[in-house]
C-alpha atoms as one frame of an Amber mdcrd trajectory, in Angstrom:
protein
   0.000   0.000   0.000   2.879   2.373   0.684   3.795   2.153  -3.008   0.673
   4.170  -3.857   1.856   7.466  -2.353  -1.691   8.432  -1.380  -2.267  11.965
  -0.155  -5.200  13.386   1.775  -8.172  13.994  -0.498  -6.962  11.556  -3.191
  -9.315   9.571  -5.383  -8.181   5.940  -5.323  -9.380   3.117  -7.592  -8.922
  -0.534  -6.706  -9.463  -2.893  -9.600 -10.885  -6.317  -8.751 -11.831  -5.029
  -5.300 -13.372  -8.351  -4.253 -14.385  -8.237  -0.595 -12.742  -4.840  -0.069
 -10.175  -6.283   2.319  -7.499  -3.784   1.229  -9.626  -0.748   2.028  -8.847
  -1.241   5.693  -5.224  -0.352   4.968  -5.912   2.883   3.105  -6.249   6.259
   4.792  -9.764   7.351   5.726  -9.085  10.759   4.160  -9.410   9.513   0.571
 -12.340   8.868  -1.745 -12.255   5.187  -2.544 -13.649   3.470  -5.649 -13.803
  -0.306  -6.050 -14.468  -2.118  -9.309 -15.189  -5.811  -9.704 -16.744  -7.946
 -12.414 -18.651 -10.010  -9.819 -21.821  -8.561  -8.319 -21.557 -11.181  -5.568
 -18.123  -9.903  -4.542 -19.373  -6.318  -4.605 -22.230  -7.280  -2.283 -19.763
  -8.887   0.118 -17.586  -5.806  -0.126 -20.531  -3.561   0.739 -21.335  -5.676
   3.814 -17.708  -5.489   4.911 -17.603  -1.732   4.431 -20.635  -1.333   6.681
 -19.049  -3.598   9.302 -15.755  -1.660   9.181 -17.430   1.750   9.187 -15.856
   2.591   5.825 -17.329   4.028   2.662 -16.591   3.503  -1.024 -18.184   3.851
  -4.419 -18.549   0.324  -5.796 -18.937  -0.310  -9.506 -19.533  -3.513 -11.427
 -17.425  -3.670 -14.563 -14.619  -5.302 -16.476 -11.005  -4.197 -16.106 -10.642
  -4.112 -19.883 -13.397  -1.460 -20.261 -13.352   0.853 -17.243 -16.446   3.046
 -16.839 -14.456   6.113 -15.761 -13.240   9.227 -17.556  -9.604   9.767 -18.451
  -7.426  10.965 -15.577 -10.060  10.419 -12.871  -7.806   8.933 -10.154  -4.793
   9.934  -8.081  -3.844   6.294  -7.530  -4.791   2.999  -9.168  -4.272  -0.333
  -7.450  -4.826  -3.917  -8.459  -4.197  -6.781  -6.028  -4.722 -10.279  -7.353
  -6.513 -11.432 -10.456  -4.615  -9.851 -13.337  -3.433 -13.377 -14.154  -7.024
 -14.201 -15.100  -7.947 -11.115 -17.138  -8.994 -12.032 -20.644  -6.950  -9.191
 -22.083  -4.148  -8.070 -19.781  -2.881  -5.480 -22.266  -6.302  -3.801 -22.453
  -6.683  -3.838 -18.647  -3.260  -2.256 -18.092  -3.968   0.349 -20.762  -7.240
   1.178 -19.009  -5.521   1.489 -15.607  -3.110   3.999 -17.119  -5.920   5.844
 -18.930  -7.999   6.481 -15.798  -4.987   7.587 -13.736  -4.048  11.257 -13.684
  -0.841  12.207 -15.515   2.188  11.397 -13.381   0.190   8.996 -11.193   1.535
   5.710  -9.914  -0.234   2.463 -10.811   0.475  -0.581  -8.630  -0.246  -4.175
  -9.686   0.323  -7.046  -7.248  -0.384 -10.690  -8.007   0.761 -14.253  -7.407
   4.095 -15.539  -8.628   4.837 -18.943 -10.055   6.157 -19.964  -6.648   2.711
 -19.528  -5.106   0.676 -20.907  -8.003   2.682 -24.120  -7.970   1.348 -24.686
  -4.459  -2.187 -23.697  -5.533  -2.162 -26.109  -8.449  -1.896 -29.013  -5.995
  -5.143 -28.129  -4.189  -8.534 -29.413  -5.400 -10.388 -26.094  -5.732  -7.641
 -23.685  -6.795  -5.967 -26.275  -8.986  -8.634 -25.770 -11.659  -7.749 -22.085
 -11.937  -4.056 -22.813 -12.237  -4.277 -25.784 -14.566  -1.560 -24.344 -16.789
   0.656 -23.869 -13.732   3.388 -21.362 -14.257   1.986 -19.801 -17.418  -0.804
 -18.086 -15.491   1.467 -16.390 -12.952   3.844 -14.178 -14.858   3.978 -10.412
 -14.324   2.387  -8.806 -17.401   5.341  -6.514 -18.127   5.176  -7.313 -21.842
   1.632  -5.867 -21.940   2.465  -2.438 -20.508   1.566   0.532 -22.693   4.697
   1.916 -24.382   4.378   5.405 -22.866   4.543   4.421 -19.170   7.561   5.507
 -17.165   9.450   4.379 -14.091   8.554   0.698 -14.368   9.636  -1.291 -11.331
   9.208  -4.988 -10.651  10.106  -6.802  -7.444   9.097  -9.933  -5.568   7.343
  -9.404  -2.224   5.855 -11.641   0.504   8.828 -14.010   0.464   8.527 -14.374
  -3.317   4.878 -15.490  -3.285   3.753 -12.220  -4.876   5.195  -9.617  -7.203
   4.736  -5.857  -7.099   4.749  -4.087 -10.459   4.684  -0.288 -10.278   4.604
   2.156 -13.132   4.085   5.823 -13.654   1.621   7.292 -16.097   2.863   9.725
 -18.752   2.966  13.396 -17.748
């Protein structure tokens, strides 16, 4: 979360918000937006927000076609799921599009180290049937005009953190 460089009054978008678990780690002085393709996950997120005394604008939509205007957000975050996007290049392009110029975009997801363990479990194994192929940082899909690209393993190598800056 510290990678985001969030300031008071920022507008923050989390892609694939799921249950909203990450919201608890963001400052309460920001306007938070969560997008997910699953209405069921958005409902769970809303229940969690009520329980935590937090607020957010929740939107159902696909990462590849974000329903927001250009430059709408001061920070864009995605934690988990980019491995399963139908079109990673389109999703990354959209993340950059909706971020203000000079904004940081942060993408975190599983590495091959973690998905190898998942592939051995009955439920998750179906999602990771192709094993390592589904857990590679999508660096090759980044728009050509991004700047300051950084990639590093985190969480003892189970996850990666990909950060990039939007064009000025």
